[in-house]
N, C-alpha and C positions, 0 to 999 in steps of 0.2 A: 505495501500499499504506499503512494507517496505522501511524503510529510505535506501538509495543508499549509497555506499562506497564512502567515497571524496578522490579526489586525489591531490597528492602535489606535484608535481615530476619539476626536473629541465629542461631545455632545450635539453638538448641532450637526457635525460631518457625519456621526455614527446613522445619521436619519436615511443617507445614501444608500445604505442597504436596502429601504423599504421600496422604494420602484425598482432595482435589482432583482429581488426577490419576486416582486409581480410579473415582472418580466418574464423570469423563467419559470413560472407556473402558469404562466397564458402559453407561453411558449407550447407546455405537456399538454396542452386542451386538444380535443379533433378538428374542433375547429376555431383557432385561435383568431381574435383580431388582429395581432400582428404575432410574427416569429421573432427569435433574440433567441438562438441557439447561442450565441456568447454568450448572453446571461446565463445560461444554465451551467456552459463550462466554467465561469467563474464563480458561479456557487457553488458548485461540488469543488473548487481548489481553496477555498475559504476556511479557513479556520475559525466558524461563529456560527453560533447553535442558533439557526434560522428555525429549525422546528418549533425550538420552547418560545421564540418571540412573534412569530404568524401562524402557529398551527391551526388555530380557531378561527386564522382570516383570511381562508382562502376564497371564498365571498368576493373578500371586498378586492382583490388582487385584478380582476377584470374593470372596476373602475377605477383605479390607477392609471390602466395601462389604456383605458378609455380615452382620460386625458390626454397623457401622450400620444396616441395617435391624432388625436385633433391638433394637437400641436405640430406634427408630422405633416399635415393637412396646409398648415398655413408656411411653411417652410417651404414644402413643393410649389405653393404658389409664388413665393416669393425667388424661389429658382427659375421658374416657367418666365418670371419677367427679368429676372437679372440673373445667368446662367453663371456669368464670373462673378457673381457679388461674394460678399464676406459675411459668415455666420458664426457670431460669438456666443457660445454656450455657458453660461455664468453657474456655477455651482454645478458643475456637470458628473461628480460623483465618479460611476461606474457607468454611465450613458452610452449608448451604441449610435446615437444618433445620426452620426457621421454615416456610417453603414449603411443605416437606412434610407440615407436622402442623399448621398452622393451622386454626381453628377459627371465626374470626373472635370471639371471645370471650376467651381469653386475655392475659395480660401477659407478656412476653418481655426477656430481658437476655442481651446477648452479651458475655461478659468473655474478654479477653485483655490480652496485653501491649503495652507504648505499638506499638511496629514491628509487632507482628502489626494491630492496630487500625489506625491510620494506611495502611496498604494494603486493609484489609477499608473502611474509608471509602472507597475511589476506586470501590468496585463496590456498596456499600450504605448506605443513609440510614435515621439516625433515624425512626421515628412514631410516633404518639399513644399504641401498644400493644407499642413495639419500640425499645430504645436499648440503646448502646453503652457498655460502661462498663470503663475500665481498670485492669487490677487483676491480680492473683499469688495464684495459690493458696498456703494457708497464712501470708497476712498476712489481718487482719482489716479493714484501712483502707475497702475500697470496700464492706463489706457492709453499711453503714448506707444505700448509694445505693440499693439494693431494696429500702426501705420497713419496715416494722414487721412483726413476726412475723402481727401481725392480718389482713397483704396476703394473706395465704396460703390456701390451703395450697401450697407451696413445693412445686417438684422440680428439682434440680441434676443437672444433666449433666456428667460429663468422659471422654470417648472418648479413647483414645488418649492421654492428657494425664498421668494419676499415676506413669506407669510411668517416666519422664523426672527425677524427683523424688527426694528421702530420705525413708526411710521416718519420721523425722521430721517433716519438711515435712507429709508426706501426716497422719500423726496429728493433728499441729497445725491443720490446714486443716479436716479433718472437723469434728473437735473444735471451732474457733471456730462453724463453721454451727452445729452442732448448741446452742452457748449462744444463738447470734442467732436461730434458729429450728427450735426445738422439734421435734419430730415430723415435719422433712421429710424427704422422701424422697431420696434417691440415686443416681444410676446411674453406675456405673465398670465400669472392666475392668482384670484384675491377670494381671501373667505369673510363672510359676515363676520363683523362682532357677536352677533349674538350665537352666531357658529362656534366662534373662538370659545365663549363663557361657557358653552354647553359640556355635557362630560360624557358625550356621544363618540368621542373620538377612539375607537376601539381601536384600531391600527396603534394610536399613537400613545396608549397607555403603558407601555413598558420603556418608555425612550425619556430622557431628562430633560428634553428641547423643548419648551411651549410653545406653542403659537403665539404671537405677539401683536403683529397689525391684522387689524380687521377693515375692510372697504365693502359700503355698502353699494357705491355709486362711483362706476367709472369716471362721470364729470370732476370728482374730486380729484382725481388724478390730472386730467384736463389743466385745472383750475392751477396747478403748481408752476406752470410756462407757458409755454403755447402749443401745449400736448392735441393731439385731435385722436380720440377713439376711430378706429376705423373699422374694426367690428368687434360684437361681445357675443357671447352665447354661455348657455347654463346647460345642464344635463335636459330641460325643458326644450331644447332647441337644437336636438340632433340631426344635423342632416339625414337627408333619407337613406343614401347608402349605409349610412353607420348603423341606421336603427334596424335595417334588416339584416346584420351582421350580430345584432345584438343577441346573445342567448335568450332562450325562453324565460327562464326565470328570474332574469334580469327585465326582459320585456316586461313579464306582468310585476314586479316590483316596481317598475318605474311607472305601471299606469296606476297603480293604486297610488303610487306618490303624486302624481299629477292630479289626481280628485281629488283626494285626502288631505296631501300636506305638500303642497307644491314648495312652501318656503323651504323645504328640505333640498329638494332640487336646483332652486335659486342660491342658497347656499354657498354655492361654492362655481366661480363663473373664470372663462377665459377672455381673455382682452388681448388686440393688437395695436397699439398707439402707433403713429408716428410723431418722433422727440422734438421741439423746437424750442431754445431758450426761452425764457423772459423775456419780456418788450429790453428790459433792462441791462442785459448780459452784453 
């Protein structure tokens, strides 16, 4: 039996194990909404007790992967318009989005904290078009490593990342990117303050990283600069082709929630913004 890779991550960085495990579990289904055999390989190589953490949460893996698929759709849309564009994934963890969307021409940066990238480097390597950069959202010292605004257009992604930060940090980070790369796009997800205050987050109950930032309305984010919300969607707004791929038990659950508890489906939203700095910047 081969030796497994040790895991030494801080509280927030450790949450990268959640989407990794979700993609591995979803890939093992007969008709998965996404396929990620690399996630399965990495899970098998890590010395981490996934069963203790997640054994009772398998039904939730699909929902996390559904969010990932919707993020991927926006990346594909960006690349159709800008085949040679630059994509920057913030809080990349052990994600394999590059492998899912690579068109052979894009530039890609994987940005994360030092402990996360140290683990990532055991499984991924820099290439001519893809590079790992140490950085924390809310700081701006790493932005210069991405090149100038003329190297764009740029698409920034932060999936299941900003909710762990304060509103001040999220605002500062978005405005720093807007100043450095005006007109860039940013894809992110938000959770309502009511959902954060609830105790129903089963997937998170074994982690010490609390959700912090809540947002009810994307217009709040628009007002931080001259940002423009291009798209927003919740689980109430799934595109038809995705709805057809949802397993029956989840379709039934969504139908029940849509009729009886729509606020639960609206509590988690995905947004695509065009970033512009404040007029005074």
